[in-house]
Backbone as numpy.savetxt, mean C-alpha at the origin, in Angstrom:
# Nx Ny Nz CAx CAy CAz Cx Cy Cz
-5.39 -11.58 5.89 -4.34 -11.50 6.01 -4.10 -10.14 6.85
-4.87 -9.20 6.20 -4.37 -7.66 6.93 -4.51 -7.66 8.36
-5.53 -8.08 8.62 -6.43 -8.55 10.16 -5.51 -9.29 11.31
-4.65 -10.58 10.49 -3.61 -10.98 11.28 -2.30 -10.03 11.34
-1.66 -9.38 10.30 -0.82 -8.49 10.47 -1.04 -7.33 11.64
-2.37 -6.91 11.67 -2.60 -5.85 12.47 -2.48 -6.66 13.95
-3.27 -7.45 14.11 -3.14 -8.25 15.53 -1.64 -8.64 15.98
-0.87 -8.77 14.71 0.46 -8.91 15.28 1.63 -7.73 15.47
0.73 -6.27 15.38 1.40 -4.95 15.51 1.79 -4.42 14.63
1.40 -4.93 13.10 1.98 -4.13 12.02 0.74 -3.12 11.32
1.68 -2.09 10.60 0.77 -0.89 10.27 0.45 -1.65 8.75
-0.81 -1.52 8.07 -1.31 -2.23 7.14 -2.08 -1.07 6.42
-1.62 -1.07 5.16 -2.09 -0.03 3.98 -2.88 -0.95 3.44
-4.14 -0.63 2.61 -4.95 -1.17 2.07 -4.93 0.06 0.88
-5.02 -0.61 -0.33 -5.27 0.32 -1.58 -6.10 -0.42 -2.71
-7.25 0.83 -2.99 -7.91 -0.10 -3.83 -8.41 1.03 -4.65
-9.07 0.57 -6.05 -10.07 1.84 -7.10 -11.53 2.01 -6.52
-12.07 0.99 -5.76 -13.26 0.98 -5.52 -13.45 1.90 -4.09
-13.92 2.97 -3.94 -14.37 3.71 -2.92 -15.19 2.81 -1.73
-16.16 2.08 -2.18 -17.11 1.54 -1.09 -16.09 0.40 -0.53
-15.00 -0.08 -1.18 -14.18 -1.02 -0.31 -13.30 -0.48 0.56
-12.59 0.63 0.10 -11.75 1.47 0.86 -12.59 2.34 1.97
-13.71 2.62 2.00 -14.62 3.04 3.23 -15.24 2.01 4.07
-15.05 0.67 3.07 -15.52 -0.50 4.80 -14.33 -0.78 5.43
-13.06 -0.75 4.80 -11.90 -0.86 5.54 -11.12 -0.02 6.18
-11.51 1.31 5.87 -10.72 2.24 6.60 -10.49 2.49 8.32
-11.85 2.00 9.01 -11.70 1.62 10.21 -10.46 0.45 10.68
-10.43 -0.43 10.03 -9.95 -1.56 10.43 -8.51 -1.47 10.02
-8.11 -0.92 8.83 -6.31 -0.62 8.71 -5.90 0.51 9.00
-4.61 0.57 9.41 -3.91 1.62 9.68 -4.12 2.69 8.61
-3.99 2.93 7.47 -4.69 3.61 6.27 -5.46 2.99 5.10
-6.12 3.59 4.78 -7.03 2.75 3.37 -7.12 3.99 2.25
-6.49 3.59 1.14 -6.45 4.66 0.05 -7.06 4.17 -1.35
-7.77 5.16 -1.69 -8.59 4.84 -3.10 -7.37 5.32 -4.07
-6.80 4.45 -4.82 -5.89 4.83 -5.92 -5.82 3.33 -6.72
-5.37 3.78 -7.95 -4.99 2.63 -8.94 -3.53 2.09 -8.31
-3.30 1.21 -7.56 -1.98 0.36 -7.28 -1.41 -0.08 -8.43
-1.68 -0.29 -9.67 -0.97 -0.52 -10.57 -0.37 0.32 -11.39
-0.16 1.50 -11.03 0.36 2.81 -11.39 1.81 3.17 -10.62
2.67 2.98 -11.15 3.95 2.63 -10.53 4.12 4.42 -9.81
3.67 5.40 -10.26 3.65 6.88 -10.17 3.02 6.80 -8.70
1.62 6.40 -8.47 0.71 6.31 -7.40 1.47 5.44 -6.45
2.00 4.48 -6.57 3.03 3.74 -5.62 3.85 4.62 -4.77
4.67 5.11 -5.51 5.93 5.80 -5.38 5.43 7.28 -4.52
4.31 7.59 -4.55 3.69 8.79 -4.20 3.24 8.26 -2.29
2.89 6.91 -2.54 1.91 6.63 -1.13 3.20 5.57 -0.42
4.49 5.63 -0.82 5.42 4.92 0.06 5.65 5.78 1.35
5.76 5.12 2.49 5.81 6.03 3.92 7.08 6.27 3.53
7.19 7.57 4.06 8.41 8.36 4.25 9.80 7.66 5.36
9.12 7.01 6.25 9.79 6.33 7.42 10.42 4.59 6.95
9.75 4.57 5.61 10.07 3.16 5.18 11.13 3.22 3.90
11.93 3.67 3.76 12.89 3.83 2.26 12.87 2.72 1.77
13.37 2.05 0.85 13.72 1.05 -0.15 15.00 0.23 0.90
14.92 -0.77 1.16 16.23 -1.23 1.73 17.17 -1.14 1.22
18.53 -0.86 1.44 19.96 -1.13 0.95 19.99 -2.31 0.42
19.93 -2.10 -1.11 20.60 -3.30 -1.95 19.25 -4.06 -2.43
18.23 -3.81 -1.97 17.07 -4.37 -2.55 16.71 -3.97 -3.90
15.88 -4.83 -4.48 15.47 -4.43 -5.70 13.89 -4.11 -5.79
13.76 -2.61 -5.96 12.02 -2.77 -5.89 11.23 -3.35 -7.02
9.89 -3.64 -6.42 8.88 -4.35 -6.96 8.26 -3.39 -7.75
8.09 -2.18 -7.60 7.59 -1.40 -8.15 8.40 -0.61 -9.49
8.59 -1.43 -10.43 9.35 -1.07 -11.84 8.11 -1.02 -12.85
9.05 -0.38 -13.77 7.82 0.05 -15.11 8.07 -1.25 -16.12
6.80 -1.60 -16.45 7.05 -2.47 -17.73 7.76 -1.76 -18.93
8.85 -2.50 -19.40 9.48 -2.20 -20.71 8.40 -2.60 -22.04
8.10 -1.73 -22.72 7.33 -1.85 -23.93 7.83 -2.95 -24.80
């Protein structure tokens, strides 16, 4: 899927805990980051400044309630 999006001209960020996977994909993707994508704070830090949440949309990066 990532390669298809890149061919269509989209920027693609890959996020994974596995350093080997991040290294393997680092040349193919716009950006590859070693991080825990289940951590909402990490995801907020990785959000591109040029891509703020759309007005009226609900963020999918919400904390789970205990």
